N, CA, C and O atoms as CSV, one atom per row, in Angstrom:
chain,resi,resn,atom,element,x,y,z
A,1,MET,N,N,-23.185,-28.872,-0.513
A,1,MET,CA,C,-22.429,-29.197,0.683
A,1,MET,C,C,-23.249,-28.761,1.890
A,1,MET,O,O,-23.711,-27.623,1.957
A,2,ASP,N,N,-23.426,-29.671,2.839
A,2,ASP,CA,C,-24.208,-29.341,4.028
A,2,ASP,C,C,-23.305,-28.724,5.108
A,2,ASP,O,O,-22.098,-28.567,4.920
A,3,TRP,N,N,-23.931,-28.377,6.248
A,3,TRP,CA,C,-23.182,-27.679,7.298
A,3,TRP,C,C,-22.073,-28.546,7.875
A,3,TRP,O,O,-20.957,-28.069,8.081
A,4,GLN,N,N,-22.370,-29.820,8.138
A,4,GLN,CA,C,-21.343,-30.704,8.670
A,4,GLN,C,C,-20.249,-30.932,7.636
A,4,GLN,O,O,-19.079,-31.070,7.993
A,5,GLY,N,N,-20.618,-30.974,6.355
A,5,GLY,CA,C,-19.633,-31.120,5.286
A,5,GLY,C,C,-18.712,-29.918,5.203
A,5,GLY,O,O,-17.515,-30.066,4.957
A,6,GLN,N,N,-19.261,-28.728,5.407
A,6,GLN,CA,C,-18.425,-27.527,5.419
A,6,GLN,C,C,-17.438,-27.564,6.583
A,6,GLN,O,O,-16.273,-27.196,6.433
A,7,LYS,N,N,-17.912,-28.007,7.734
A,7,LYS,CA,C,-17.025,-28.099,8.895
A,7,LYS,C,C,-15.926,-29.117,8.638
A,7,LYS,O,O,-14.762,-28.867,8.954
A,8,LEU,N,N,-16.288,-30.273,8.062
A,8,LEU,CA,C,-15.298,-31.306,7.752
A,8,LEU,C,C,-14.281,-30.803,6.733
A,8,LEU,O,O,-13.083,-31.037,6.890
A,9,ALA,N,N,-14.746,-30.115,5.693
A,9,ALA,CA,C,-13.840,-29.588,4.673
A,9,ALA,C,C,-12.887,-28.553,5.279
A,9,ALA,O,O,-11.702,-28.532,4.944
A,10,GLU,N,N,-13.392,-27.710,6.155
A,10,GLU,CA,C,-12.552,-26.698,6.810
A,10,GLU,C,C,-11.484,-27.343,7.687
A,10,GLU,O,O,-10.317,-26.956,7.630
A,11,GLN,N,N,-11.876,-28.321,8.495
A,11,GLN,CA,C,-10.913,-29.000,9.362
A,11,GLN,C,C,-9.880,-29.764,8.537
A,11,GLN,O,O,-8.692,-29.755,8.858
A,12,LEU,N,N,-10.335,-30.420,7.483
A,12,LEU,CA,C,-9.432,-31.170,6.616
A,12,LEU,C,C,-8.436,-30.236,5.926
A,12,LEU,O,O,-7.251,-30.549,5.816
A,13,MET,N,N,-8.932,-29.088,5.465
A,13,MET,CA,C,-8.059,-28.116,4.808
A,13,MET,C,C,-6.985,-27.614,5.765
A,13,MET,O,O,-5.808,-27.573,5.407
A,14,GLN,N,N,-7.376,-27.234,6.975
A,14,GLN,CA,C,-6.409,-26.719,7.935
A,14,GLN,C,C,-5.374,-27.777,8.312
A,14,GLN,O,O,-4.183,-27.481,8.399
A,15,THR,N,N,-5.827,-29.000,8.532
A,15,THR,CA,C,-4.912,-30.076,8.900
A,15,THR,C,C,-3.931,-30.376,7.773
A,15,THR,O,O,-2.733,-30.528,8.011
A,16,MET,N,N,-4.442,-30.461,6.546
A,16,MET,CA,C,-3.567,-30.786,5.419
A,16,MET,C,C,-2.551,-29.682,5.156
A,16,MET,O,O,-1.385,-29.969,4.885
A,17,LEU,N,N,-2.977,-28.424,5.234
A,17,LEU,CA,C,-2.039,-27.329,4.977
A,17,LEU,C,C,-0.931,-27.270,6.023
A,17,LEU,O,O,0.231,-27.041,5.687
A,18,VAL,N,N,-1.287,-27.474,7.290
A,18,VAL,CA,C,-0.266,-27.467,8.339
A,18,VAL,C,C,0.674,-28.656,8.165
A,18,VAL,O,O,1.886,-28.514,8.329
A,19,ALA,N,N,0.132,-29.818,7.838
A,19,ALA,CA,C,0.971,-31.005,7.646
A,19,ALA,C,C,1.930,-30.815,6.472
A,19,ALA,O,O,3.113,-31.136,6.578
A,20,PHE,N,N,1.424,-30.295,5.354
A,20,PHE,CA,C,2.294,-30.064,4.202
A,20,PHE,C,C,3.334,-28.989,4.493
A,20,PHE,O,O,4.469,-29.089,4.027
A,21,ALA,N,N,2.968,-27.977,5.246
A,21,ALA,CA,C,3.945,-26.936,5.598
A,21,ALA,C,C,5.061,-27.520,6.458
A,21,ALA,O,O,6.237,-27.225,6.247
A,22,LEU,N,N,4.684,-28.347,7.425
A,22,LEU,CA,C,5.683,-28.956,8.301
A,22,LEU,C,C,6.603,-29.897,7.509
A,22,LEU,O,O,7.825,-29.838,7.651
A,23,VAL,N,N,6.013,-30.767,6.674
A,23,VAL,CA,C,6.807,-31.692,5.870
A,23,VAL,C,C,7.709,-30.925,4.904
A,23,VAL,O,O,8.886,-31.254,4.755
A,24,ALA,N,N,7.163,-29.913,4.254
A,24,ALA,CA,C,7.959,-29.132,3.299
A,24,ALA,C,C,9.121,-28.443,3.993
A,24,ALA,O,O,10.236,-28.425,3.471
A,25,PHE,N,N,8.869,-27.876,5.165
A,25,PHE,CA,C,9.946,-27.206,5.891
A,25,PHE,C,C,11.038,-28.189,6.291
A,25,PHE,O,O,12.225,-27.912,6.118
A,26,LEU,N,N,10.632,-29.343,6.828
A,26,LEU,CA,C,11.621,-30.322,7.276
A,26,LEU,C,C,12.448,-30.862,6.117
A,26,LEU,O,O,13.669,-30.975,6.233
A,27,ILE,N,N,11.808,-31.197,5.008
A,27,ILE,CA,C,12.546,-31.701,3.847
A,27,ILE,C,C,13.419,-30.599,3.248
A,27,ILE,O,O,14.565,-30.851,2.876
A,28,GLY,N,N,12.893,-29.400,3.153
A,28,GLY,CA,C,13.687,-28.288,2.639
A,28,GLY,C,C,14.896,-27.990,3.501
A,28,GLY,O,O,15.970,-27.680,2.985
A,29,TYR,N,N,14.729,-28.081,4.810
A,29,TYR,CA,C,15.845,-27.853,5.727
A,29,TYR,C,C,16.878,-28.980,5.615
A,29,TYR,O,O,18.084,-28.736,5.604
A,30,TRP,N,N,16.379,-30.212,5.533
A,30,TRP,CA,C,17.270,-31.370,5.466
A,30,TRP,C,C,18.087,-31.362,4.175
A,30,TRP,O,O,19.287,-31.636,4.188
A,31,ILE,N,N,17.420,-31.044,3.054
A,31,ILE,CA,C,18.111,-31.006,1.771
A,31,ILE,C,C,18.898,-29.705,1.628
A,31,ILE,O,O,19.921,-29.662,0.945
A,32,GLY,N,N,18.423,-28.664,2.268
A,32,GLY,CA,C,19.068,-27.356,2.147
A,32,GLY,C,C,18.625,-26.623,0.903
A,32,GLY,O,O,19.398,-25.881,0.298
A,33,SER,N,N,17.359,-26.836,0.519
A,33,SER,CA,C,16.853,-26.235,-0.708
A,33,SER,C,C,15.539,-25.515,-0.436
A,33,SER,O,O,14.521,-26.137,-0.133
A,34,PHE,N,N,15.581,-24.206,-0.550
A,34,PHE,CA,C,14.369,-23.395,-0.395
A,34,PHE,C,C,13.397,-23.665,-1.532
A,34,PHE,O,O,12.184,-23.675,-1.324
A,35,GLN,N,N,13.916,-23.883,-2.723
A,35,GLN,CA,C,13.076,-24.160,-3.887
A,35,GLN,C,C,12.299,-25.465,-3.697
A,35,GLN,O,O,11.110,-25.529,-4.012
A,36,MET,N,N,12.958,-26.498,-3.187
A,36,MET,CA,C,12.273,-27.773,-2.955
A,36,MET,C,C,11.184,-27.612,-1.901
A,36,MET,O,O,10.108,-28.197,-2.022
A,37,MET,N,N,11.461,-26.822,-0.871
A,37,MET,CA,C,10.455,-26.573,0.159
A,37,MET,C,C,9.216,-25.926,-0.450
A,37,MET,O,O,8.093,-26.336,-0.158
A,38,LEU,N,N,9.417,-24.919,-1.295
A,38,LEU,CA,C,8.282,-24.240,-1.921
A,38,LEU,C,C,7.525,-25.165,-2.870
A,38,LEU,O,O,6.297,-25.107,-2.934
A,39,LEU,N,N,8.229,-26.008,-3.600
A,39,LEU,CA,C,7.572,-26.940,-4.520
A,39,LEU,C,C,6.728,-27.971,-3.768
A,39,LEU,O,O,5.618,-28.296,-4.191
A,40,ILE,N,N,7.245,-28.474,-2.674
A,40,ILE,CA,C,6.485,-29.446,-1.874
A,40,ILE,C,C,5.250,-28.779,-1.282
A,40,ILE,O,O,4.162,-29.356,-1.297
A,41,TYR,N,N,5.414,-27.572,-0.763
A,41,TYR,CA,C,4.260,-26.879,-0.186
A,41,TYR,C,C,3.233,-26.522,-1.263
A,41,TYR,O,O,2.031,-26.639,-1.026
A,42,ALA,N,N,3.685,-26.091,-2.433
A,42,ALA,CA,C,2.759,-25.775,-3.529
A,42,ALA,C,C,1.996,-27.021,-3.960
A,42,ALA,O,O,0.800,-26.952,-4.241
A,43,GLY,N,N,2.686,-28.162,-4.012
A,43,GLY,CA,C,1.988,-29.419,-4.325
A,43,GLY,C,C,0.956,-29.753,-3.269
A,43,GLY,O,O,-0.125,-30.247,-3.588
A,44,GLY,N,N,1.281,-29.489,-2.014
A,44,GLY,CA,C,0.326,-29.715,-0.934
A,44,GLY,C,C,-0.886,-28.813,-1.030
A,44,GLY,O,O,-2.005,-29.239,-0.741
A,45,VAL,N,N,-0.674,-27.566,-1.434
A,45,VAL,CA,C,-1.793,-26.636,-1.602
A,45,VAL,C,C,-2.701,-27.112,-2.736
A,45,VAL,O,O,-3.925,-27.075,-2.610
A,46,VAL,N,N,-2.105,-27.557,-3.835
A,46,VAL,CA,C,-2.903,-28.066,-4.964
A,46,VAL,C,C,-3.680,-29.311,-4.546
A,46,VAL,O,O,-4.870,-29.420,-4.841
A,47,LEU,N,N,-3.031,-30.244,-3.867
A,47,LEU,CA,C,-3.711,-31.460,-3.419
A,47,LEU,C,C,-4.824,-31.131,-2.423
A,47,LEU,O,O,-5.911,-31.706,-2.496
A,48,THR,N,N,-4.561,-30.218,-1.502
A,48,THR,CA,C,-5.580,-29.805,-0.539
A,48,THR,C,C,-6.772,-29.178,-1.244
A,48,THR,O,O,-7.917,-29.425,-0.865
A,49,THR,N,N,-6.516,-28.372,-2.263
A,49,THR,CA,C,-7.596,-27.756,-3.031
A,49,THR,C,C,-8.430,-28.815,-3.743
A,49,THR,O,O,-9.658,-28.726,-3.769
A,50,LEU,N,N,-7.775,-29.804,-4.314
A,50,LEU,CA,C,-8.504,-30.862,-5.013
A,50,LEU,C,C,-9.325,-31.730,-4.063
A,50,LEU,O,O,-10.343,-32.298,-4.461
A,51,VAL,N,N,-8.892,-31.833,-2.826
A,51,VAL,CA,C,-9.613,-32.652,-1.852
A,51,VAL,C,C,-10.778,-31.885,-1.230
A,51,VAL,O,O,-11.841,-32.463,-1.004
A,52,THR,N,N,-10.598,-30.595,-0.952
A,52,THR,CA,C,-11.606,-29.878,-0.156
A,52,THR,C,C,-12.560,-28.991,-0.952
A,52,THR,O,O,-13.657,-28.709,-0.470
A,53,VAL,N,N,-12.189,-28.544,-2.142
A,53,VAL,CA,C,-13.053,-27.603,-2.852
A,53,VAL,C,C,-14.218,-28.279,-3.589
A,53,VAL,O,O,-15.345,-27.797,-3.473
A,54,PRO,N,N,-14.007,-29.365,-4.338
A,54,PRO,CA,C,-15.155,-29.967,-5.031
A,54,PRO,C,C,-16.197,-30.495,-4.039
A,54,PRO,O,O,-15.883,-30.817,-2.893
A,55,ASN,N,N,-17.417,-30.572,-4.503
A,55,ASN,CA,C,-18.527,-31.018,-3.669
A,55,ASN,C,C,-18.594,-32.552,-3.701
A,55,ASN,O,O,-19.466,-33.131,-4.348
A,56,TRP,N,N,-17.661,-33.197,-2.993
A,56,TRP,CA,C,-17.598,-34.653,-2.966
A,56,TRP,C,C,-18.775,-35.213,-2.171
A,56,TRP,O,O,-19.309,-34.524,-1.302
A,57,PRO,N,N,-19.191,-36.460,-2.454
A,57,PRO,CA,C,-20.317,-37.055,-1.718
A,57,PRO,C,C,-20.086,-37.159,-0.210
A,57,PRO,O,O,-21.050,-37.142,0.556
A,58,CYS,N,N,-18.841,-37.266,0.230
A,58,CYS,CA,C,-18.590,-37.362,1.672
A,58,CYS,C,C,-18.946,-36.060,2.401
A,58,CYS,O,O,-19.087,-36.061,3.624
A,59,PHE,N,N,-19.091,-34.964,1.672
A,59,PHE,CA,C,-19.478,-33.690,2.282
A,59,PHE,C,C,-20.989,-33.480,2.268
A,59,PHE,O,O,-21.468,-32.437,2.713
A,60,ASN,N,N,-21.743,-34.448,1.766
A,60,ASN,CA,C,-23.213,-34.334,1.663
A,60,ASN,C,C,-23.920,-35.444,2.413
A,60,ASN,O,O,-24.954,-35.927,1.951
A,61,ARG,N,N,-23.415,-35.852,3.517
A,61,ARG,CA,C,-24.021,-36.963,4.264
A,61,ARG,C,C,-25.183,-36.540,5.148
A,61,ARG,O,O,-25.940,-37.398,5.601
A,62,HIS,N,N,-25.350,-35.273,5.405
A,62,HIS,CA,C,-26.417,-34.773,6.291
A,62,HIS,C,C,-27.221,-33.698,5.553
A,62,HIS,O,O,-27.088,-32.516,5.870
A,63,PRO,N,N,-28.047,-34.077,4.584
A,63,PRO,CA,C,-28.778,-33.059,3.824
A,63,PRO,C,C,-29.827,-32.355,4.684
A,63,PRO,O,O,-30.382,-32.927,5.622
A,64,LEU,N,N,-30.073,-31.110,4.336
A,64,LEU,CA,C,-31.081,-30.333,5.047
A,64,LEU,C,C,-32.466,-30.707,4.534
A,64,LEU,O,O,-32.650,-30.967,3.345
A,65,LYS,N,N,-33.429,-30.730,5.436
A,65,LYS,CA,C,-34.803,-31.019,5.051
A,65,LYS,C,C,-35.529,-29.689,4.885
A,65,LYS,O,O,-35.742,-28.962,5.856
A,66,TRP,N,N,-35.905,-29.380,3.655
A,66,TRP,CA,C,-36.576,-28.128,3.350
A,66,TRP,C,C,-38.085,-28.328,3.403
A,66,TRP,O,O,-38.585,-29.423,3.146
A,67,LEU,N,N,-38.802,-27.265,3.736
A,67,LEU,CA,C,-40.263,-27.317,3.739
A,67,LEU,C,C,-40.797,-27.243,2.317
A,67,LEU,O,O,-40.235,-26.567,1.455
A,68,ASP,N,N,-41.889,-27.953,2.096
A,68,ASP,CA,C,-42.591,-27.805,0.816
A,68,ASP,C,C,-43.253,-26.438,0.789
A,68,ASP,O,O,-43.618,-25.914,1.842
A,69,PRO,N,N,-43.416,-25.852,-0.383
A,69,PRO,CA,C,-44.077,-24.537,-0.441
A,69,PRO,C,C,-45.490,-24.557,0.139
A,69,PRO,O,O,-45.970,-23.533,0.626
A,70,SER,N,N,-46.157,-25.701,0.094
A,70,SER,CA,C,-47.517,-25.768,0.642
A,70,SER,C,C,-47.515,-25.711,2.174
A,70,SER,O,O,-48.545,-25.384,2.763
A,71,GLU,N,N,-46.414,-26.012,2.824
A,71,GLU,CA,C,-46.342,-26.019,4.276
A,71,GLU,C,C,-45.865,-24.696,4.865
A,71,GLU,O,O,-45.818,-24.550,6.086
A,72,VAL,N,N,-45.518,-23.747,4.035
A,72,VAL,CA,C,-44.965,-22.484,4.522
A,72,VAL,C,C,-45.972,-21.738,5.392
A,72,VAL,O,O,-45.596,-21.148,6.405
A,73,ASP,N,N,-47.231,-21.757,5.012
A,73,ASP,CA,C,-48.243,-21.028,5.783
A,73,ASP,C,C,-48.457,-21.628,7.167
A,73,ASP,O,O,-48.846,-20.912,8.089
A,74,ARG,N,N,-48.215,-22.914,7.332
A,74,ARG,CA,C,-48.414,-23.573,8.630
A,74,ARG,C,C,-47.274,-23.300,9.608
A,74,ARG,O,O,-47.435,-23.492,10.813
A,75,HIS,N,N,-46.136,-22.857,9.105
A,75,HIS,CA,C,-44.975,-22.587,9.947
A,75,HIS,C,C,-44.609,-21.115,9.817
A,75,HIS,O,O,-43.915,-20.740,8.872
A,76,PRO,N,N,-45.059,-20.273,10.745
A,76,PRO,CA,C,-44.770,-18.834,10.626
A,76,PRO,C,C,-43.284,-18.542,10.790
A,76,PRO,O,O,-42.539,-19.293,11.420
A,77,ARG,N,N,-42.893,-17.443,10.209
A,77,ARG,CA,C,-41.499,-17.012,10.337
A,77,ARG,C,C,-41.210,-16.589,11.762
A,77,ARG,O,O,-42.073,-16.005,12.418
A,78,PRO,N,N,-40.011,-16.871,12.255
A,78,PRO,CA,C,-39.664,-16.387,13.599
A,78,PRO,C,C,-39.516,-14.873,13.590
A,78,PRO,O,O,-38.979,-14.292,12.646
A,79,GLN,N,N,-39.993,-14.257,14.638
A,79,GLN,CA,C,-39.917,-12.806,14.756
A,79,GLN,C,C,-38.605,-12.428,15.432
A,79,GLN,O,O,-38.147,-13.137,16.328
A,80,PRO,N,N,-37.992,-11.316,15.015
A,80,PRO,CA,C,-36.744,-10.895,15.673
A,80,PRO,C,C,-37.002,-10.502,17.120
A,80,PRO,O,O,-38.033,-9.917,17.452
A,81,VAL,N,N,-36.045,-10.838,17.967
A,81,VAL,CA,C,-36.151,-10.521,19.383
A,81,VAL,C,C,-35.683,-9.095,19.592
A,81,VAL,O,O,-34.602,-8.716,19.140
A,82,LYS,N,N,-36.492,-8.307,20.273
A,82,LYS,CA,C,-36.116,-6.923,20.560
A,82,LYS,C,C,-35.297,-6.895,21.832
A,82,LYS,O,O,-35.640,-7.541,22.822
A,83,SER,N,N,-34.216,-6.144,21.798
A,83,SER,CA,C,-33.344,-6.071,22.973
A,83,SER,C,C,-33.988,-5.192,24.036
A,83,SER,O,O,-34.800,-4.314,23.743
A,84,LYS,N,N,-33.603,-5.456,25.271
A,84,LYS,CA,C,-34.154,-4.707,26.399
A,84,LYS,C,C,-33.190,-3.646,26.889
A,84,LYS,O,O,-33.259,-3.228,28.045
A,85,LYS,N,N,-32.301,-3.211,26.029
A,85,LYS,CA,C,-31.345,-2.173,26.401
A,85,LYS,C,C,-32.043,-0.829,26.486
A,85,LYS,O,O,-32.990,-0.545,25.753
A,86,LYS,N,N,-31.550,-0.016,27.400
A,86,LYS,CA,C,-32.082,1.330,27.503
A,86,LYS,C,C,-31.508,2.171,26.381
A,86,LYS,O,O,-30.343,2.005,26.019
A,87,PRO,N,N,-32.297,3.061,25.829
A,87,PRO,CA,C,-31.748,3.919,24.776
A,87,PRO,C,C,-30.682,4.858,25.357
A,87,PRO,O,O,-30.820,5.354,26.475
A,88,THR,N,N,-29.661,5.083,24.610
A,88,THR,CA,C,-28.576,5.961,25.063
A,88,THR,C,C,-28.869,7.391,24.633
A,88,THR,O,O,-29.499,7.637,23.604
A,89,LYS,N,N,-28.399,8.316,25.444
A,89,LYS,CA,C,-28.578,9.726,25.110
A,89,LYS,C,C,-27.530,10.136,24.102
A,89,LYS,O,O,-26.357,9.783,24.220
A,90,GLN,N,N,-27.965,10.874,23.123
A,90,GLN,CA,C,-27.033,11.378,22.135
A,90,GLN,C,C,-26.820,12.850,22.360
A,90,GLN,O,O,-27.750,13.583,22.696
A,91,LYS,N,N,-25.577,13.285,22.172
A,91,LYS,CA,C,-25.237,14.689,22.407
A,91,LYS,C,C,-25.419,15.493,21.157
A,91,LYS,O,O,-25.181,16.701,21.160
């Protein structure tokens, strides 16, 4: 799963869970059954898990381009940036 796929899966998961919670609450309130509300929401959680957890092809549309091992020497590693903060006095 690439970075954009992770973002899509996260947004899809949040949207589906909120939608199922809202639908479950409304149907449970209308019917007057707490058990039905929980069953609808549990079904929504299972469906959301089946949609967002597996590595579906729609989550791999932007693959990362990795360097070949032979090109590693031509591209040096980035060096960490040192902060310009003044050192603090310790007591």
